[in-house]
C-alpha positions in Angstrom: -11.8 50.9 -22.8 -11.7 47.5 -21.2 -15.3 46.8 -20.1 -15.4 43.0 -19.3 -17.2 42.3 -22.6 -16.1 40.0 -25.3 -15.7 42.6 -28.0 -13.6 44.9 -25.8 -11.4 41.8 -25.0 -11.0 41.1 -28.7 -10.1 44.7 -29.5 -7.6 44.7 -26.6 -5.9 41.7 -28.2 -5.8 43.5 -31.6 -4.4 46.6 -30.0 -1.6 44.8 -28.2 -0.7 42.7 -31.3 -0.6 45.9 -33.4 1.2 48.3 -31.1 2.8 46.2 -28.4 1.7 46.0 -24.8 4.2 48.7 -23.8 2.1 51.2 -25.7 -1.3 50.0 -24.4 -3.4 50.3 -21.3 -6.3 48.2 -20.3 -8.5 50.8 -18.7 -11.5 49.7 -16.6 -14.0 51.9 -14.8 -15.6 49.9 -12.0 -19.2 50.7 -11.0 -19.1 48.4 -8.0 -22.2 46.6 -9.3 -20.3 44.3 -11.7 -20.9 40.5 -11.5 -18.0 38.7 -9.8 -17.4 36.5 -12.9 -16.7 39.7 -15.0 -13.5 40.2 -12.9 -12.5 36.6 -13.5 -12.9 37.0 -17.3 -11.1 40.3 -17.4 -8.1 39.0 -15.4 -7.9 35.9 -17.5 -7.8 38.0 -20.7 -5.3 40.4 -19.2 -3.1 37.4 -18.3 -3.4 36.0 -21.8 -2.2 39.4 -23.1 0.5 39.7 -20.5 -0.8 42.9 -19.1 -2.2 44.5 -15.9 -5.6 46.2 -15.7 -5.7 49.9 -14.8 -8.7 50.4 -12.5 -10.5 53.6 -11.7 -13.4 53.7 -9.2 -15.4 56.7 -8.1 -16.2 54.9 -4.8 -20.0 55.2 -5.2 -22.4 52.7 -6.5 -25.0 53.7 -9.1 -27.6 53.8 -6.4 -25.5 56.3 -4.4 -25.2 58.5 -7.5 -29.0 58.5 -7.9 -29.4 59.8 -4.4 -26.6 62.4 -4.7 -28.3 63.8 -7.8 -31.9 63.2 -6.6 -32.5 61.6 -9.9 -33.3 58.0 -10.7 -31.3 56.6 -13.6 -33.4 55.3 -16.4 -33.4 54.2 -20.0 -33.3 57.9 -21.1 -30.6 59.3 -18.8 -28.1 57.4 -16.7 -26.1 59.7 -14.3 -24.4 56.6 -13.0 -22.7 56.1 -16.4 -21.7 59.8 -16.6 -20.2 59.9 -13.1 -18.8 56.4 -12.6 -17.5 55.7 -16.2 -17.3 58.8 -18.4 -16.1 61.3 -15.7 -13.4 58.8 -14.5 -12.3 58.3 -18.0 -11.9 62.0 -18.8 -10.0 62.5 -15.6 -7.6 59.7 -16.5 -7.1 61.0 -20.0 -6.1 64.4 -18.7 -3.7 62.8 -16.2 -2.0 60.9 -19.1 -1.5 64.2 -20.8 -0.5 66.4 -17.8 1.5 64.0 -15.7 3.0 61.7 -18.3 3.1 63.7 -21.5 1.1 61.1 -23.4 -1.5 61.7 -26.1 -4.1 59.0 -25.6 -6.2 57.2 -28.3 -9.3 55.4 -27.1 -10.2 52.0 -28.6 -13.7 50.7 -28.3 -15.1 47.2 -29.0 -18.2 48.5 -30.9 -19.3 46.6 -33.9 -21.0 47.5 -37.2 -24.5 46.9 -35.7 -23.8 49.8 -33.3 -22.3 52.4 -35.6 -24.6 55.0 -34.2 -23.0 54.5 -30.8 -19.5 54.9 -32.4 -20.5 58.3 -33.8 -21.9 59.5 -30.5 -18.7 58.5 -28.7 -16.6 60.1 -31.4 -18.5 63.4 -31.0 -18.4 63.2 -27.2 -14.6 62.7 -26.9 -14.0 65.4 -29.5 -15.7 68.0 -27.3 -15.8 67.0 -23.6 -12.1 66.6 -22.7 -9.9 69.8 -22.6 -8.5 68.9 -26.0 -10.1 66.4 -28.4 -9.3 62.7 -27.9 -9.1 60.4 -30.9 -11.4 57.4 -30.8 -11.0 54.2 -32.9 -13.4 51.3 -33.6 -11.5 48.4 -35.1 -14.5 46.1 -35.4 -16.0 48.7 -37.8 -13.0 50.0 -39.7 -10.9 46.8 -40.1 -13.5 44.1 -40.7 -16.0 44.0 -43.6 -18.3 41.7 -41.7 -19.2 41.0 -38.1 -16.8 38.4 -36.6 -17.6 35.9 -33.9 -15.4 37.3 -31.2 -17.0 35.0 -28.6 -16.1 31.9 -30.5 -12.5 33.1 -30.9 -12.1 33.9 -27.2 -13.5 30.5 -26.2 -12.0 28.2 -28.8 -8.7 29.9 -29.7 -7.8 31.6 -26.4 -9.4 29.0 -24.2 -11.1 31.5 -22.0 -14.6 31.0 -20.7 -16.9 34.0 -21.4 -18.5 35.9 -18.5 -21.4 34.0 -16.8 -23.9 36.6 -17.8 -23.3 35.8 -21.5 -23.8 32.1 -20.8 -27.1 32.9 -19.1 -28.4 34.7 -22.1 -27.9 38.4 -21.2 -27.1 40.6 -24.2 -24.4 42.4 -22.2 -22.7 41.9 -18.9 -23.1 45.3 -17.3 -23.7 46.0 -13.6 -24.6 42.4 -12.8 -27.9 42.7 -14.6 -29.0 45.8 -12.9 -28.3 48.2 -15.7 -30.8 51.0 -15.7 -30.5 51.4 -19.4 -32.0 48.0 -19.9 -35.5 47.8 -21.3 -38.5 45.5 -20.9 -36.8 42.5 -22.5 -33.7 42.9 -20.3 -35.7 43.1 -17.1 -37.9 40.2 -18.1 -34.8 38.2 -18.6 -33.4 39.4 -15.3 -36.6 38.4 -13.5 -36.6 34.9 -15.1 -32.8 34.3 -14.4 -32.2 36.1 -11.2 -35.5 37.0 -9.5 -33.7 38.0 -6.3 -31.6 40.5 -8.2 -34.7 41.9 -9.9 -36.3 42.2 -6.4 -33.2 44.2 -5.2 -33.6 46.6 -8.1 -37.3 46.9 -7.5 -36.7 47.6 -3.8 -34.1 50.3 -4.7 -36.6 51.9 -7.0 -39.4 51.8 -4.4 -37.1 53.2 -1.7 -36.1 56.1 -4.0 -39.7 56.9 -4.8 -40.6 57.1 -1.2 -37.5 59.0 0.0 -37.9 61.8 -2.5 -41.7 61.5 -2.9 -41.2 61.3 -6.7 -43.3 59.3 -9.2 -40.4 58.0 -11.2 -39.3 54.7 -12.7 -36.3 53.0 -14.3 -38.4 51.7 -17.2 -40.0 53.9 -19.9 -43.3 55.4 -19.1 -46.4 53.6 -20.0 -49.7 55.3 -21.0 -48.0 58.6 -20.1 -47.2 57.4 -16.5 -44.1 55.9 -14.8 -44.0 52.1 -15.1 -42.3 50.7 -12.1 -40.5 47.5 -11.7 -43.1 46.4 -9.2 -45.8 47.0 -11.7 -43.9 45.2 -14.4 -43.2 42.2 -12.1 -46.9 41.9 -11.2 -47.7 42.1 -14.9 -45.3 39.3 -15.7 -46.6 37.2 -12.8 -50.2 37.6 -14.2 -49.5 37.0 -17.8 -46.3 34.9 -17.7 -42.8 36.1 -18.1 -42.3 34.2 -21.4 -44.2 36.6 -23.5 -42.0 39.5 -22.4 -38.7 37.8 -23.2 -39.2 38.5 -26.9 -40.2 42.1 -26.6 -37.6 44.2 -28.6 -35.6 46.6 -26.5 -35.0 50.0 -28.1 -32.5 51.0 -25.4 -28.8 50.4 -25.2 -26.5 49.8 -22.2 -24.3 52.6 -20.9 -21.7 54.4 -23.0 -18.7 52.2 -22.1 -20.4 48.9 -22.7 -19.4 46.6 -25.5 
């Protein structure tokens, strides 16, 4: 599950070293919202491993998925992740079985600090595909402590990390527009790329008007939807700095590492 993140790159290297590249696939589901530097990073890692990347793309952006389902993705439920990542993955897994006679095993770059996500993924792929698919998490099962995969990639492999890491984002999903991000994530997005924040704000406002729904990407506040416009105005009044340290209790979408 090659996501463009540092941990998935490290696990890909482990997988190739352990089983040989002839037995491995770098599988990437493209949301069409990814930052351009993610592609640079992924291809440099793939070249380092001597492999090609297998791409799958639904063809829609997350915004188009929201309109198709008449539902705005948010920190609680992200149909974009389900349609553009999970669905494409399950289809590919069944193709490996039906068309190539292979039994796939999924490798994820999820570390010890995210063990709850590992359990969720394990349960998901045990029940959603036609037959259960085995999932493995080397960063949890093989290493007693968290390892500095970013340092290894930069200093030992000589590959520069995705720009979004350098700019302080906790993950590099969807060019900063991840709807699973919380208050801290969007405060950082506004501080770093205010134009991208405004694009996301405009998308939310357009959706609200089009469907005449009082909805928001961020969690509700005082029992009511808390829009990106309201959050931006709050940050402009009180200063963005105080919101950069607010802990996020949300996680990026299911394939992110």
